[in-house]
C-alpha positions in Angstrom: 57.3 9.3 -20.4 55.9 11.6 -17.7 52.2 12.2 -17.0 52.7 15.8 -18.3 54.1 14.7 -21.6 51.3 12.1 -22.1 48.6 14.7 -21.5 50.3 17.3 -23.8 50.7 15.1 -26.8 47.4 14.1 -28.5 46.8 10.6 -29.8 44.2 9.9 -32.5 41.3 7.5 -32.4 39.7 6.4 -35.6 35.9 6.6 -35.4 33.3 5.7 -38.0 33.6 3.7 -41.3 33.8 4.5 -45.0 33.2 8.2 -45.9 32.2 8.9 -42.3 35.6 7.8 -40.9 37.4 10.5 -39.0 40.4 10.9 -36.6 39.4 12.2 -33.1 42.2 13.9 -31.2 42.5 12.7 -27.5 44.7 13.8 -24.6 44.6 11.1 -21.9 46.4 11.5 -18.7 47.0 8.4 -16.6 46.3 8.4 -12.9 44.1 7.2 -10.1 40.3 7.0 -9.9 37.8 8.5 -9.9 39.0 9.7 -13.3 37.9 12.9 -15.0 36.2 12.9 -18.4 35.7 16.2 -20.2 33.0 16.9 -22.8 33.4 20.2 -24.4 30.9 22.6 -26.0 29.6 23.4 -29.5 32.4 24.9 -31.6 34.9 24.7 -28.8 38.0 22.5 -28.2 39.9 20.8 -25.5 42.5 23.6 -25.1 39.9 26.0 -23.6 40.3 27.4 -20.1 38.1 25.0 -18.3 39.5 21.9 -19.9 43.1 22.9 -19.3 42.3 23.8 -15.7 40.7 20.4 -15.2 43.7 18.6 -16.6 46.1 20.7 -14.4 44.0 19.8 -11.4 44.2 16.1 -12.3 48.0 16.4 -12.7 48.4 17.9 -9.3 46.3 15.2 -7.7 47.6 12.3 -9.7 44.1 11.6 -11.2 43.4 10.2 -14.6 41.9 12.7 -17.0 40.6 12.4 -20.6 39.7 15.3 -22.9 39.2 15.2 -26.7 37.9 17.2 -29.7 34.7 16.2 -31.5 35.2 15.7 -35.2 35.3 19.0 -37.0 36.6 20.7 -33.8 40.1 21.6 -32.7 42.8 19.0 -33.7 40.3 16.3 -34.9 39.7 15.7 -38.5 36.4 16.4 -40.4 34.4 19.5 -41.2 32.5 21.3 -38.5 29.6 21.6 -41.0 29.3 17.8 -41.2 28.7 17.5 -37.5 25.5 16.5 -35.8 24.6 15.6 -32.3 24.6 11.9 -33.2 28.0 12.1 -34.9 29.6 13.9 -32.0 27.9 11.5 -29.5 29.5 8.6 -31.5 32.8 10.4 -31.0 32.3 10.7 -27.3 31.2 7.1 -26.8 34.2 5.9 -28.8 36.6 7.9 -26.7 34.9 6.8 -23.5 35.0 3.1 -24.5 38.7 3.3 -25.5 40.1 5.4 -22.6 37.7 5.4 -19.6 38.3 2.7 -16.9 36.8 2.4 -13.5 34.8 5.2 -11.8 34.4 8.4 -13.9 33.4 12.0 -13.0 32.0 13.4 -16.3 32.3 17.2 -16.7 30.2 18.6 -19.6 30.2 22.3 -20.7 27.2 23.7 -22.7 26.6 21.1 -25.5 28.9 18.9 -23.5 26.2 18.8 -20.8 23.8 17.3 -23.4 26.5 14.9 -24.4 27.1 13.9 -20.8 23.4 13.1 -20.3 23.3 11.1 -23.5 26.4 9.3 -22.5 24.9 8.4 -19.2 21.7 7.1 -20.9 23.8 4.8 -23.1 25.8 3.5 -20.2 22.6 2.7 -18.3 21.3 0.8 -21.4 24.4 -1.3 -21.5 24.1 -2.1 -17.8 27.8 -3.1 -17.4 31.2 -2.2 -18.6 34.8 -1.4 -17.6 33.8 2.2 -16.7 31.0 3.7 -14.7 29.8 7.2 -13.7 30.3 8.2 -10.1 29.3 11.9 -10.6 28.4 14.5 -13.2 29.3 18.2 -13.3 27.3 20.2 -15.9 28.4 23.8 -16.7 25.7 25.9 -18.4 24.2 22.6 -19.7 22.4 22.9 -23.1 20.4 19.7 -23.6 18.1 19.9 -26.6 19.7 23.2 -27.7 19.3 22.6 -31.4 15.5 22.7 -30.9 14.8 24.6 -27.8 17.5 27.3 -28.0 18.1 27.5 -31.8 15.2 26.4 -34.0 12.4 27.7 -31.8 14.1 31.0 -31.5 15.0 31.5 -35.2 13.0 33.9 -37.3 10.8 32.6 -40.1 13.5 33.9 -42.6 16.3 32.0 -40.9 14.3 28.8 -40.8 13.4 29.1 -44.4 17.0 29.5 -45.3 18.1 26.4 -43.4 15.2 24.4 -44.9 15.9 25.5 -48.5 19.7 26.1 -48.6 20.6 23.6 -45.9 22.7 26.0 -43.9 22.7 29.4 -42.2 25.8 31.2 -41.0 25.2 32.2 -37.4 27.1 35.3 -36.1 29.2 34.7 -33.0 30.4 36.8 -30.1 33.4 34.5 -29.8 34.8 34.6 -33.4 33.8 34.1 -37.0 30.3 33.1 -38.0 29.7 29.4 -38.0 27.3 27.1 -39.9 24.0 25.9 -38.5 22.9 23.1 -40.9 19.6 21.5 -41.6 21.3 18.1 -40.7 22.2 19.5 -37.3 18.7 20.6 -36.5 17.0 17.5 -37.9 19.4 15.0 -36.2 19.1 16.9 -32.9 15.5 15.9 -32.8 16.5 12.2 -32.5 18.3 13.0 -29.3 15.9 15.3 -27.3 15.8 14.6 -23.6 13.6 17.3 -22.0 10.3 15.5 -22.9 10.6 13.1 -19.9 12.7 11.8 -17.0 16.5 11.8 -17.5 18.3 9.0 -15.6 22.0 9.6 -15.0 22.8 6.8 -12.5 24.9 9.2 -10.5 24.7 12.5 -8.5 24.6 15.7 -10.6 26.1 19.2 -9.9 25.0 22.0 -12.2 26.7 25.5 -12.5 24.8 28.1 -14.4 25.4 31.8 -14.9 22.4 34.1 -14.4 23.8 36.5 -17.2 24.3 33.7 -19.7 23.2 35.0 -23.1 23.4 31.6 -24.9 21.8 29.2 -22.4 19.2 31.0 -20.2 19.2 30.1 -16.6 15.7 29.0 -16.9 16.9 26.2 -19.1 19.0 24.8 -16.3 16.0 25.0 -14.0 13.9 23.1 -16.5 16.6 20.4 -16.7 16.5 19.8 -12.9 12.8 19.1 -13.2 13.6 16.1 -15.5 16.4 14.6 -13.2 14.8 12.1 -10.9 18.1 11.6 -9.0 17.7 13.0 -5.5 21.3 14.2 -5.3 21.0 17.1 -7.8 22.5 20.5 -6.8 22.0 23.6 -9.0 24.3 26.6 -8.3 23.1 29.8 -9.9 25.9 32.3 -10.3 24.4 35.8 -10.3 27.1 37.6 -12.4 28.1 34.5 -14.4 28.2 34.5 -18.2 28.0 31.5 -20.5 31.7 30.5 -20.5 32.1 30.5 -16.7 35.9 30.7 -17.2 36.8 33.3 -14.6 39.1 32.2 -11.8 36.2 32.1 -9.4 34.1 30.0 -11.9 37.0 27.6 -12.4 37.3 27.2 -8.6 33.6 26.4 -8.4 34.0 23.8 -11.1 36.9 22.2 -9.4 35.1 22.2 -6.0 32.2 20.4 -7.6 34.5 17.8 -9.1 36.2 17.3 -5.8 32.9 16.4 -4.2 33.2 13.1 -6.0 36.6 12.1 -4.5 
Protein backbone atom coordinates (compact mmCIF):
# COMPACT_ATOMS: atom_id res chain seq x y z
CA UNK A 1 0.00 0.00 0.00
CA UNK A 2 1.46 3.37 -0.98
CA UNK A 3 1.39 6.49 1.14
CA UNK A 4 -1.06 8.05 -1.30
CA UNK A 5 -3.53 5.17 -0.93
CA UNK A 6 -3.21 5.22 2.84
CA UNK A 7 -4.02 8.92 3.01
CA UNK A 8 -6.91 8.65 0.53
CA UNK A 9 -8.81 5.89 2.33
CA UNK A 10 -10.26 6.87 5.72
CA UNK A 11 -10.19 4.56 8.68
CA UNK A 12 -12.63 4.89 11.55
CA UNK A 13 -11.88 5.33 15.24
CA UNK A 14 -14.59 4.58 17.80
CA UNK A 15 -14.88 7.36 20.39
CA UNK A 16 -17.14 7.56 23.44
CA UNK A 17 -19.34 4.98 25.10
CA UNK A 18 -23.00 4.00 25.10
CA UNK A 19 -25.32 6.49 23.39
CA UNK A 20 -22.37 8.88 22.95
CA UNK A 21 -20.37 6.39 20.90
CA UNK A 22 -19.48 7.58 17.40
CA UNK A 23 -17.14 6.71 14.54
CA UNK A 24 -14.58 9.36 13.70
CA UNK A 25 -13.17 9.29 10.17
CA UNK A 26 -9.38 9.66 10.00
CA UNK A 27 -6.87 9.91 7.15
CA UNK A 28 -3.40 9.12 8.45
CA UNK A 29 -0.40 9.35 6.14
CA UNK A 30 2.75 7.59 7.37
CA UNK A 31 6.07 9.39 7.13
CA UNK A 32 8.85 11.16 8.96
CA UNK A 33 8.79 13.65 11.83
CA UNK A 34 7.89 16.25 12.72
CA UNK A 35 4.46 15.03 11.72
CA UNK A 36 1.55 17.30 10.77
CA UNK A 37 -1.73 17.16 12.70
CA UNK A 38 -4.70 19.01 11.23
CA UNK A 39 -7.59 20.42 13.28
CA UNK A 40 -10.41 21.73 11.12
CA UNK A 41 -13.00 24.42 11.70
CA UNK A 42 -16.60 24.56 12.85
CA UNK A 43 -18.89 22.89 10.31
CA UNK A 44 -16.00 22.10 7.93
CA UNK A 45 -14.28 18.83 7.03
CA UNK A 46 -10.91 17.32 6.21
CA UNK A 47 -11.40 17.56 2.45
CA UNK A 48 -11.18 21.35 2.47
CA UNK A 49 -8.57 23.26 0.50
CA UNK A 50 -6.15 23.87 3.39
CA UNK A 51 -6.32 20.31 4.77
CA UNK A 52 -5.75 18.76 1.34
CA UNK A 53 -2.88 21.15 0.58
CA UNK A 54 -1.27 20.23 3.87
CA UNK A 55 -1.58 16.52 3.10
CA UNK A 56 -0.14 17.02 -0.39
CA UNK A 57 2.79 18.91 1.08
CA UNK A 58 3.37 16.05 3.54
CA UNK A 59 3.28 13.53 0.66
CA UNK A 60 5.88 15.49 -1.30
CA UNK A 61 8.19 15.68 1.68
CA UNK A 62 7.60 12.19 3.03
CA UNK A 63 6.19 13.57 6.30
CA UNK A 64 3.51 11.96 8.40
CA UNK A 65 0.17 13.76 8.37
CA UNK A 66 -3.10 13.16 10.22
CA UNK A 67 -6.43 14.80 9.49
CA UNK A 68 -9.92 13.83 10.64
CA UNK A 69 -13.55 14.90 10.82
CA UNK A 70 -15.11 15.77 14.16
CA UNK A 71 -18.26 13.79 14.92
CA UNK A 72 -21.20 15.26 13.03
CA UNK A 73 -18.80 16.57 10.37
CA UNK A 74 -17.80 15.15 6.99
CA UNK A 75 -17.42 11.37 6.95
CA UNK A 76 -17.72 10.88 10.71
CA UNK A 77 -20.91 9.61 12.31
CA UNK A 78 -23.19 11.56 14.60
CA UNK A 79 -25.37 14.63 14.20
CA UNK A 80 -23.81 18.06 13.94
CA UNK A 81 -26.49 19.39 16.31
CA UNK A 82 -25.25 17.02 19.02
CA UNK A 83 -21.77 18.51 18.90
CA UNK A 84 -20.15 20.60 21.61
CA UNK A 85 -16.63 21.88 22.18
CA UNK A 86 -16.08 19.17 24.80
CA UNK A 87 -17.35 16.42 22.51
CA UNK A 88 -15.18 17.56 19.60
CA UNK A 89 -12.18 17.94 21.89
CA UNK A 90 -12.73 14.33 22.97
CA UNK A 91 -12.64 13.38 19.28
CA UNK A 92 -9.41 15.31 18.75
CA UNK A 93 -7.68 13.82 21.79
CA UNK A 94 -8.72 10.30 20.80
CA UNK A 95 -7.32 10.74 17.29
CA UNK A 96 -4.13 12.34 18.62
CA UNK A 97 -3.59 9.54 21.13
CA UNK A 98 -4.17 6.85 18.52
CA UNK A 99 -2.27 8.26 15.54
CA UNK A 100 0.28 10.87 16.71
CA UNK A 101 3.81 9.70 17.49
CA UNK A 102 6.90 11.78 18.12
CA UNK A 103 7.18 15.53 17.43
CA UNK A 104 4.01 17.09 16.00
CA UNK A 105 3.24 20.38 14.27
CA UNK A 106 -0.43 21.09 14.99
CA UNK A 107 -2.28 23.21 12.45
CA UNK A 108 -5.65 24.55 13.56
CA UNK A 109 -8.12 26.54 11.46
CA UNK A 110 -10.80 28.74 13.07
CA UNK A 111 -12.42 26.49 15.73
CA UNK A 112 -9.44 24.21 15.13
CA UNK A 113 -7.30 26.97 16.63
CA UNK A 114 -9.29 26.72 19.85
CA UNK A 115 -8.99 22.93 19.70
CA UNK A 116 -5.21 23.17 19.18
CA UNK A 117 -4.84 25.32 22.30
CA UNK A 118 -7.05 22.97 24.34
CA UNK A 119 -5.07 19.99 23.04
CA UNK A 120 -1.80 21.65 24.05
CA UNK A 121 -3.16 22.33 27.54
CA UNK A 122 -4.14 18.68 27.94
CA UNK A 123 -0.71 17.49 26.80
CA UNK A 124 0.98 19.79 29.31
CA UNK A 125 -1.25 18.37 32.06
CA UNK A 126 -0.17 14.85 31.16
CA UNK A 127 3.50 15.87 31.24
CA UNK A 128 4.58 12.89 29.11
CA UNK A 129 3.47 10.72 26.23
CA UNK A 130 4.46 9.20 22.90
CA UNK A 131 3.80 12.48 21.06
CA UNK A 132 4.76 16.10 21.77
CA UNK A 133 4.19 19.49 20.19
CA UNK A 134 7.11 21.08 18.38
CA UNK A 135 5.12 23.92 16.83
CA UNK A 136 1.64 25.31 16.29
CA UNK A 137 0.17 27.13 13.28
CA UNK A 138 -3.19 28.82 13.90
CA UNK A 139 -5.24 30.13 10.98
CA UNK A 140 -7.92 32.69 11.90
CA UNK A 141 -7.98 31.13 15.37
CA UNK A 142 -11.29 31.33 17.20
CA UNK A 143 -10.76 30.45 20.87
CA UNK A 144 -13.86 31.08 22.99
CA UNK A 145 -15.91 31.76 19.84
CA UNK A 146 -19.13 30.33 21.27
CA UNK A 147 -19.11 33.04 23.92
CA UNK A 148 -17.03 35.93 22.55
CA UNK A 149 -18.07 35.77 18.89
CA UNK A 150 -21.51 34.17 19.11
CA UNK A 151 -23.40 34.64 22.37
CA UNK A 152 -22.17 38.16 23.14
CA UNK A 153 -23.05 39.27 19.61
CA UNK A 154 -26.49 37.68 19.43
CA UNK A 155 -29.60 39.81 19.75
CA UNK A 156 -31.89 39.40 22.73
CA UNK A 157 -34.36 37.63 20.44
CA UNK A 158 -31.81 35.05 19.28
CA UNK A 159 -30.61 34.44 22.83
CA UNK A 160 -34.18 33.93 23.98
CA UNK A 161 -34.83 31.43 21.17
CA UNK A 162 -31.71 29.43 22.08
CA UNK A 163 -32.63 29.44 25.77
CA UNK A 164 -36.28 28.48 25.29
CA UNK A 165 -36.22 26.29 22.17
CA UNK A 166 -32.68 24.96 22.57
CA UNK A 167 -31.57 25.86 19.05
CA UNK A 168 -31.33 28.66 16.49
CA UNK A 169 -30.63 28.09 12.81
CA UNK A 170 -27.82 30.44 11.86
CA UNK A 171 -27.66 31.64 8.23
CA UNK A 172 -24.33 30.92 6.53
CA UNK A 173 -22.40 32.53 3.69
CA UNK A 174 -20.92 29.11 2.92
CA UNK A 175 -24.07 26.98 2.55
CA UNK A 176 -27.31 26.04 4.30
CA UNK A 177 -28.19 27.43 7.75
CA UNK A 178 -26.78 25.39 10.60
CA UNK A 179 -27.89 24.87 14.21
CA UNK A 180 -26.47 26.81 17.14
CA UNK A 181 -27.64 24.88 20.18
CA UNK A 182 -28.00 25.76 23.81
CA UNK A 183 -25.72 22.82 24.62
CA UNK A 184 -22.99 24.22 22.34
CA UNK A 185 -23.11 27.61 24.06
CA UNK A 186 -23.29 26.25 27.62
CA UNK A 187 -20.57 23.62 27.11
CA UNK A 188 -18.33 26.20 25.46
CA UNK A 189 -18.20 28.06 28.78
CA UNK A 190 -16.41 25.06 30.29
CA UNK A 191 -13.50 25.51 27.86
CA UNK A 192 -12.87 29.26 27.73
CA UNK A 193 -9.20 30.25 27.49
CA UNK A 194 -9.02 34.02 27.12
CA UNK A 195 -9.43 34.74 30.81
CA UNK A 196 -5.77 34.04 31.61
CA UNK A 197 -2.40 32.86 30.30
CA UNK A 198 -2.48 30.09 27.69
CA UNK A 199 0.50 27.73 27.77
CA UNK A 200 1.27 25.82 24.59
CA UNK A 201 4.70 24.36 25.32
CA UNK A 202 5.83 25.26 21.80
CA UNK A 203 6.29 28.21 19.40
CA UNK A 204 3.15 29.59 17.76
CA UNK A 205 2.52 31.10 14.31
CA UNK A 206 -0.80 32.87 13.67
CA UNK A 207 -2.20 33.83 10.26
CA UNK A 208 -5.13 36.24 10.35
CA UNK A 209 -7.05 38.03 7.59
CA UNK A 210 -7.82 41.71 8.13
CA UNK A 211 -11.07 41.32 6.14
CA UNK A 212 -12.28 38.28 8.11
CA UNK A 213 -16.05 38.71 8.74
CA UNK A 214 -16.27 35.75 11.13
CA UNK A 215 -13.23 36.13 13.39
CA UNK A 216 -12.21 39.79 13.72
CA UNK A 217 -8.50 40.48 13.49
CA UNK A 218 -8.74 42.04 16.94
CA UNK A 219 -9.57 38.57 18.27
CA UNK A 220 -6.18 37.29 17.07
CA UNK A 221 -4.44 40.24 18.70
CA UNK A 222 -6.27 39.51 21.96
CA UNK A 223 -5.10 35.90 21.76
CA UNK A 224 -1.44 36.92 21.49
CA UNK A 225 -1.79 38.84 24.77
CA UNK A 226 -2.59 35.56 26.50
CA UNK A 227 0.29 33.53 25.03
CA UNK A 228 3.26 33.71 27.41
CA UNK A 229 5.54 31.88 24.95
CA UNK A 230 8.18 34.30 23.64
CA UNK A 231 8.20 32.74 20.17
CA UNK A 232 4.81 33.93 18.92
CA UNK A 233 4.49 35.53 15.48
CA UNK A 234 1.22 37.02 14.20
CA UNK A 235 0.95 37.66 10.46
CA UNK A 236 -1.88 40.02 9.52
CA UNK A 237 -2.97 39.62 5.91
CA UNK A 238 -4.50 42.92 4.80
CA UNK A 239 -6.80 41.52 2.09
CA UNK A 240 -7.32 38.13 3.73
CA UNK A 241 -10.78 36.71 4.47
CA UNK A 242 -11.77 34.02 6.97
CA UNK A 243 -11.01 30.98 4.89
CA UNK A 244 -7.49 32.03 3.85
CA UNK A 245 -7.62 29.41 1.09
CA UNK A 246 -6.22 31.39 -1.85
CA UNK A 247 -2.94 30.16 -3.35
CA UNK A 248 -0.99 32.90 -1.59
CA UNK A 249 -2.67 32.04 1.72
CA UNK A 250 -1.88 28.34 1.31
CA UNK A 251 1.74 29.29 0.59
CA UNK A 252 1.86 31.28 3.86
CA UNK A 253 0.43 28.34 5.81
CA UNK A 254 2.94 25.90 4.35
CA UNK A 255 5.82 28.34 4.96
CA UNK A 256 4.76 28.63 8.61
CA UNK A 257 4.66 24.83 8.90
CA UNK A 258 8.11 24.54 7.30
CA UNK A 259 9.58 26.74 10.04
CA UNK A 260 9.26 23.74 12.33
CA UNK A 261 11.30 21.34 10.20
